[in-house]
C-alpha positions in Angstrom: -28.3 -25.3 8.9 -32.0 -25.7 8.1 -33.5 -25.1 4.6 -34.5 -21.4 5.2 -30.8 -20.4 6.2 -29.5 -22.1 3.0 -32.1 -20.5 0.9 -31.1 -17.2 2.3 -27.6 -17.6 0.7 -28.7 -17.0 -2.9 -30.1 -13.4 -2.5 -27.0 -12.7 0.1 -24.4 -13.6 -3.0 -26.3 -11.3 -5.5 -26.3 -8.5 -3.1 -22.6 -9.2 -2.1 -21.2 -9.2 -5.6 -23.1 -6.1 -6.6 -20.9 -4.0 -4.4 -18.0 -4.8 -6.7 -19.9 -3.8 -9.9 -17.9 -0.5 -10.3 -14.9 -2.5 -11.2 -16.4 -3.9 -14.4 -17.0 -1.8 -17.4 -19.3 -4.2 -19.3 -22.3 -6.0 -18.0 -21.4 -9.3 -19.6 -17.9 -9.1 -18.0 -19.5 -8.7 -14.6 -21.8 -11.8 -15.5 -18.6 -13.8 -16.1 -17.3 -12.6 -12.8 -20.4 -14.1 -11.0 -20.2 -17.3 -12.9 -16.5 -17.8 -11.9 -17.3 -17.1 -8.3 -20.3 -19.4 -8.5 -18.1 -22.1 -10.1 -15.6 -21.7 -7.4 -18.0 -22.4 -4.7 -20.0 -25.2 -6.6 -19.5 -28.9 -6.1 -17.1 -29.5 -8.9 -14.4 -32.0 -8.8 -11.9 -29.6 -9.9 -12.1 -25.7 -10.0 -10.1 -24.8 -13.1 -11.5 -22.9 -15.9 -12.6 -25.6 -18.2 -14.8 -27.4 -15.6 -16.4 -24.2 -14.4 -17.1 -22.9 -17.8 -18.6 -26.2 -18.9 -20.9 -26.1 -15.8 -21.9 -22.5 -16.4 -22.6 -23.1 -20.3 -19.9 -20.6 -21.3 -17.2 -21.3 -23.8 -14.0 -22.3 -22.3 -12.1 -19.9 -24.2 -14.3 -17.0 -23.3 -13.9 -17.7 -19.5 -10.0 -18.0 -20.0 -10.0 -14.5 -21.7 -12.1 -13.3 -18.7 -9.1 -14.0 -16.6 -6.3 -12.9 -19.0 -7.7 -10.2 -21.5 -11.0 -8.6 -20.4 -11.1 -5.2 -19.1 -11.8 -5.1 -15.2 -10.0 -3.4 -12.5 -8.9 -6.3 -10.3 -6.5 -3.9 -8.4 -9.6 -1.7 -7.5 -11.5 -4.8 -6.6 -8.7 -6.0 -4.0 -8.8 -2.6 -2.3 -12.6 -2.7 -2.1 -12.2 -6.0 -0.5 -9.6 -4.5 2.0 -12.1 -1.7 2.8 -15.1 -4.3 3.4 -12.8 -6.1 6.0 -12.1 -2.7 7.8 -15.6 -1.8 7.7 -16.7 -5.1 9.0 -14.1 -5.3 11.8 -13.4 -1.9 13.3 -12.1 -3.3 16.5 -9.3 -4.9 14.6 -8.0 -8.4 14.4 -4.9 -10.4 13.8 -2.9 -10.5 10.6 -1.3 -13.9 9.9 1.7 -13.8 7.3 2.3 -17.1 5.6 3.1 -18.6 2.1 1.8 -21.4 0.2 3.2 -23.5 -2.7 1.3 -25.3 -5.3 2.7 -28.1 -7.2 2.7 -27.6 -11.1 3.9 -29.4 -14.1 5.7 -27.7 -16.9 7.5 -24.5 -17.1 4.8 -21.9 -18.5 3.2 -21.0 -15.4 4.3 -17.7 -14.0 7.0 -18.1 -11.3 7.0 -22.1 -11.5 10.4 -23.8 -10.8 12.0 -26.4 -8.6 11.5 -24.8 -5.1 10.5 -25.7 -1.5 6.6 -26.3 -1.6 5.0 -26.1 1.7 2.1 -28.4 0.5 4.1 -31.4 0.0 7.0 -30.5 2.4 9.6 -31.0 -0.2 11.5 -29.4 -3.1 9.5 -29.8 -6.3 8.3 -28.0 -9.3 5.8 -25.5 -8.0 4.5 -22.0 -7.8 4.6 -20.0 -4.4 2.4 -17.2 -3.3 2.9 -14.9 -0.2 -0.3 -14.3 1.6 -1.7 -12.0 4.4 -4.8 -13.2 6.3 -6.9 -11.2 8.6 -8.8 -12.9 11.3 -10.9 -11.5 14.2 -9.8 -14.7 16.2 -13.1 -15.1 17.7 -13.1 -18.2 20.0 -16.6 -19.7 18.7 -17.4 -17.9 15.4 -14.3 -16.7 13.8 -14.2 -14.6 10.6 -11.3 -14.7 8.2 -10.3 -13.2 4.9 -7.0 -13.0 3.0 -6.1 -9.4 2.2 -3.4 -9.9 -0.1 -1.9 -12.8 -2.3 1.3 -11.9 -4.3 3.5 -14.2 -6.6 7.1 -15.0 -5.4 9.2 -14.5 -8.3 12.2 -16.8 -8.3 15.6 -15.1 -9.2 15.8 -17.2 -12.4 12.5 -15.8 -13.7 13.5 -12.1 -12.8 16.7 -12.6 -14.7 15.1 -13.8 -17.9 13.0 -10.9 -18.9 12.1 -12.4 -22.3 10.5 -15.3 -20.3 8.6 -12.8 -18.0 7.4 -10.8 -20.9 6.0 -13.9 -22.5 4.1 -14.6 -19.2 2.9 -11.0 -18.9 4.9 -10.4 -15.7 5.4 -6.5 -15.2 8.9 -5.0 -15.7 8.6 -3.5 -12.2 8.1 -6.9 -10.5 11.5 -8.4 -9.4 12.7 -11.1 -7.3 12.0 -10.1 -3.7 12.4 -12.0 -0.4 9.1 -13.2 1.2 9.6 -11.0 4.2 9.9 -7.9 2.0 6.7 -8.8 0.2 5.0 -9.4 3.5 6.0 -5.9 4.7 4.4 -4.3 1.7 1.1 -6.3 2.1 1.0 -5.2 5.8 1.5 -1.5 4.7 -1.2 -1.9 2.1 -3.6 -3.5 4.6 -3.0 -0.6 7.2 -3.3 2.1 4.4 -6.8 0.4 3.5 -8.1 1.1 7.0 -7.6 -2.4 8.2 -6.7 -2.3 12.1 -4.1 -5.1 12.8 -3.7 -5.4 16.5 -1.0 -8.0 16.0 0.9 -9.6 13.2 1.9 -13.1 13.6 4.4 -15.4 11.4 6.7 -18.4 11.6 10.4 -18.6 11.9 11.1 -18.1 8.0 10.0 -14.3 8.7 11.0 -14.0 12.4 14.7 -15.0 11.5 15.3 -11.8 9.7 16.1 -8.8 12.0 15.3 -6.3 8.9 11.8 -7.7 9.1 11.3 -6.8 12.7 12.8 -3.3 12.1 10.4 -2.8 9.2 7.5 -3.8 11.5 8.8 -1.3 14.2 9.1 1.6 11.6 5.3 1.1 10.9 4.4 1.0 14.6 3.0 -2.5 14.1 2.9 -4.9 17.1 3.9 -8.4 16.2 4.8 -12.0 17.6 6.6 -14.5 15.6 8.7 -17.8 15.8 12.6 -17.7 15.3 15.0 -20.6 14.7 17.4 -21.8 17.6 20.2 -20.3 15.8 18.5 -16.7 16.0 20.9 -14.4 18.2 20.3 -11.7 20.8 21.8 -10.2 23.9 20.2 -10.2 27.2 22.3 -7.5 28.3 24.1 -4.9 26.2 27.8 -5.8 26.0 30.2 -3.5 27.5 32.5 -3.6 24.5 30.8 -2.5 21.1 33.4 -4.7 19.0 32.1 -7.7 17.2 35.4 -9.2 16.9 35.4 -10.9 20.2 33.4 -14.1 20.9 32.7 -13.0 24.4 30.9 -10.0 23.2 28.9 -11.5 20.5 25.2 -12.0 20.4 24.2 -15.5 21.7 22.0 -18.1 20.2 18.5 -18.0 21.6 18.7 -21.7 22.5 22.0 -21.1 24.4 20.5 -18.2 26.2 17.5 -20.3 27.5 19.7 -23.1 28.6 22.6 -21.1 30.2 21.7 -17.5 31.0 20.7 -16.6 34.6 17.8 -14.6 33.0 16.2 -17.9 32.3 17.8 -20.4 34.5 17.0 -18.5 37.7 13.1 -18.5 36.8 10.9 -21.6 36.9 8.6 -22.7 34.0 5.1 -21.1 34.2 2.0 -22.6 32.6 -0.2 -21.1 30.2 -3.7 -22.4 29.4 -4.4 -21.7 25.8 -7.7 -23.0 25.1 -10.0 -26.1 25.7 -10.1 -28.6 22.9 -11.8 -32.0 22.3 -8.7 -33.6 23.3 -8.3 -31.7 26.5 -6.9 -28.5 27.6 -4.1 -27.2 25.6 -1.2 -26.0 27.9 2.3 -24.6 27.1 4.9 -24.0 29.6 7.0 -20.8 29.1 9.9 -18.6 30.3 10.5 -15.0 29.2 12.8 -12.1 29.4 13.7 -8.9 27.5 16.6 -8.9 25.1 18.2 -6.7 22.4 18.3 -8.0 18.9 21.5 -8.0 16.6 21.5 -5.2 14.1 23.9 -5.5 11.2 22.7 -2.4 9.3 25.6 -0.4 10.7 27.8 1.2 8.2 30.4 -1.3 9.0 28.6 -4.4 7.8 31.1 -6.5 9.7 29.7 -5.0 12.9 26.6 -6.3 14.6 25.5 -4.2 17.5 22.5 -4.6 19.9 19.4 -2.6 19.2 18.6 0.1 21.5 15.0 -1.1 21.7 14.3 -4.3 23.6 12.2 -7.2 22.7 10.5 -10.2 24.3 12.3 -13.6 24.0 9.9 -16.2 25.1 10.8 -19.9 25.2 7.7 -22.2 25.0 7.8 -25.9 26.0 4.9 -28.3 25.2 4.8 -30.7 28.4 3.2 -33.6 26.4 5.6 -33.7 23.4 8.7 -31.8 24.8 8.5 -29.5 21.6 10.3 -26.1 22.1 9.6 -22.9 20.4 11.6 -19.8 20.5 9.4 -16.6 20.3 10.2 -12.9 19.7 7.8 -10.0 20.1 8.1 -6.2 19.9 5.3 -5.5 22.6 6.1 -3.3 25.3 7.6 -4.3 28.6 4.2 -4.4 30.4 2.5 -6.9 27.9 1.2 -10.0 29.2 3.3 -13.0 28.1 0.2 -15.3 28.1 -1.5 -13.1 25.8 1.5 -13.1 23.3 1.6 -16.8 23.4 -2.3 -17.0 22.6 -1.8 -14.6 19.8 1.1 -16.4 18.4 -0.8 -19.7 18.4 -3.7 -18.2 16.5 -1.6 -18.9 13.3 -3.8 -21.9 12.8 -6.4 -19.8 10.9 -4.1 -19.4 8.0 -3.6 -23.1 7.7 -7.3 -23.9 8.0 -8.0 -21.3 5.5 -5.2 -22.7 3.1 -7.0 -26.3 3.7 -10.5 -24.9 2.9 -9.4 -22.7 0.0 -7.9 -25.6 -1.8 -10.4 -28.1 -1.0 -13.6 -25.8 -1.5 -12.6 -23.0 -3.6 -9.9 -24.2 -6.1 -6.9 -22.1 -4.7 -4.3 -24.4 -6.4 -6.5 -25.4 -9.3 -5.2 -22.8 -11.8 -4.3 -23.6 -15.1 -2.9 -20.3 -16.7 0.1 -19.0 -18.5 -0.1 -15.4 -17.7 0.6 -13.2 -14.6 -2.7 -11.3 -14.7 -4.8 -14.7 -14.8 -2.9 -16.0 -11.8 -3.5 -12.9 -9.7 -7.2 -12.8 -10.7 -7.7 -16.5 -9.8 -6.4 -16.0 -6.6 -8.5 -12.7 -6.1 -11.7 -14.7 -7.1 -10.7 -17.5 -4.8 -10.3 -15.0 -1.8 -13.6 -13.2 -2.7 -15.5 -16.6 -2.7 -13.8 -17.5 0.7 -14.7 -14.1 2.0 -18.3 -14.5 1.3 -18.4 -18.0 2.5 -16.8 -16.9 6.0 -19.2 -13.9 6.2 -22.3 -16.2 5.7 -20.9 -19.0 8.0 -20.5 -16.3 10.6 -24.0 -15.0 10.1 -25.6 -18.6 10.2 -23.6 -19.5 13.4 -25.0 -16.6 15.0 -28.5 -17.3 14.2 -30.8 -19.4 16.3 -32.7 -22.4 14.9 -36.3 -22.0 15.7 -36.8 -26.1 15.2 -34.1 -27.0 17.7 -35.3 -27.2 21.2 -32.1 -25.6 22.6 -31.6 -22.8 20.2 -28.2 -21.5 19.9 -24.9 -21.8 18.2 -24.6 -25.7 18.3 -28.0 -26.0 16.8 -27.0 -24.2 13.8 -23.8 -25.9 13.1 -23.4 -29.0 11.0 -22.7 -31.7 13.5 -19.6 -32.8 11.5 -18.2 -29.3 11.4 -18.0 -29.3 7.6 -17.3 -26.0 5.7 -20.1 -24.0 4.5 -18.8 -24.3 1.0 -19.3 -28.0 1.0 -22.9 -27.3 1.5 -23.4 -24.9 -1.4 -24.1 -27.9 -3.7 -27.7 -27.7 -2.5 -27.7 -24.1 -4.1 -25.5 -24.7 -7.0 -25.5 -28.3 -8.0 -22.6 -29.2 -10.2 -24.9 -30.9 -13.0 -27.3 -27.9 -13.2 -25.7 -25.4 -15.5 -28.5 -22.9 -15.2 -28.1 -22.7 -11.6 -24.5 -21.4 -12.1 -25.6 -18.8 -14.8 -26.1 -15.2 -13.0 -28.4 -14.5 -15.8 -30.6 -17.6 -15.4 
């Protein structure tokens, strides 16, 4: 990026945040909102309230109250963000469902307890958030934005209403499985006008048949991983009784190994993309199956669904890794396309990495539910702005470069745009962070 492109970010940010001005009753509250966004994007070692307030020249308590007490409509602001993505990408994109954990000490942060934390890969004291990311999945110049971030409330918290009341957790917020939260997030995104051509997710969601049925009810196409223990039928059993092992649904790993539907076909090769380490190739076999539906009036009876789904077995030739994949796409769908859609999940992992490193996603130090939700929302807004501007700058041609084009505009080390904003908002210049300066 050249100096002209960097300088263009400042007016772009001012114009960008003005679109959200109707969500703030008072001008001073809107000023704090701008300061907080700038602080999240600045070159600060930690993006919690205190360092941002000190860099902005604002009282720490005032910025804490901006998150917890000041009157501004964060629910409306989130809807406006969804509408913005819908307007920007009318052709639609891919929705990626995933959760992330944030290690925390103490017991006052809303939702904190010992539970599995994806960041560390172990059970520890943490807060877990459920997210829905939108990406246009462009091969060279992708745009991504998280449309929803909701707190996963553990059962121990939900059962202790005094503790919830102390943390400002609404009475209507109860313990819900992550897949149920994800279904609600998808519904809200669709209602806001976002077109999700596909929804993708890992086996934590795919392993639940009810999750698939919820997506079917919305008419939402999806591709997701399932564990080896997931059960399905290649053919509808002649007997409906679930009491006989010979008629029970089979594990997908057993189907892929022993069913003629798989053993009779050779492994096919799917070229996913070219990378710096060479061409990424997966081998696969696929067939149509019935899922197991236990929502029958007799809960002890599991019956095959009338609808058929794709069961895809993927094998990585170099490592031998095996993935089992389900999709509710129609019979005429391209299996290779389904594989490429599934592997677009990397966008959410990259978003988590950048949001934590560059915009303080996990740097919250709050004790109320509203503060937590507002912090996550501000991080999502900052990341959306950065993604929009990165997409814009990548698309511009650099006049000073002899071979003007995409590569000439990119930082040669591939650094995130947020890491370059220190040019605009240096951490040691408080006046640069003040929106009224």
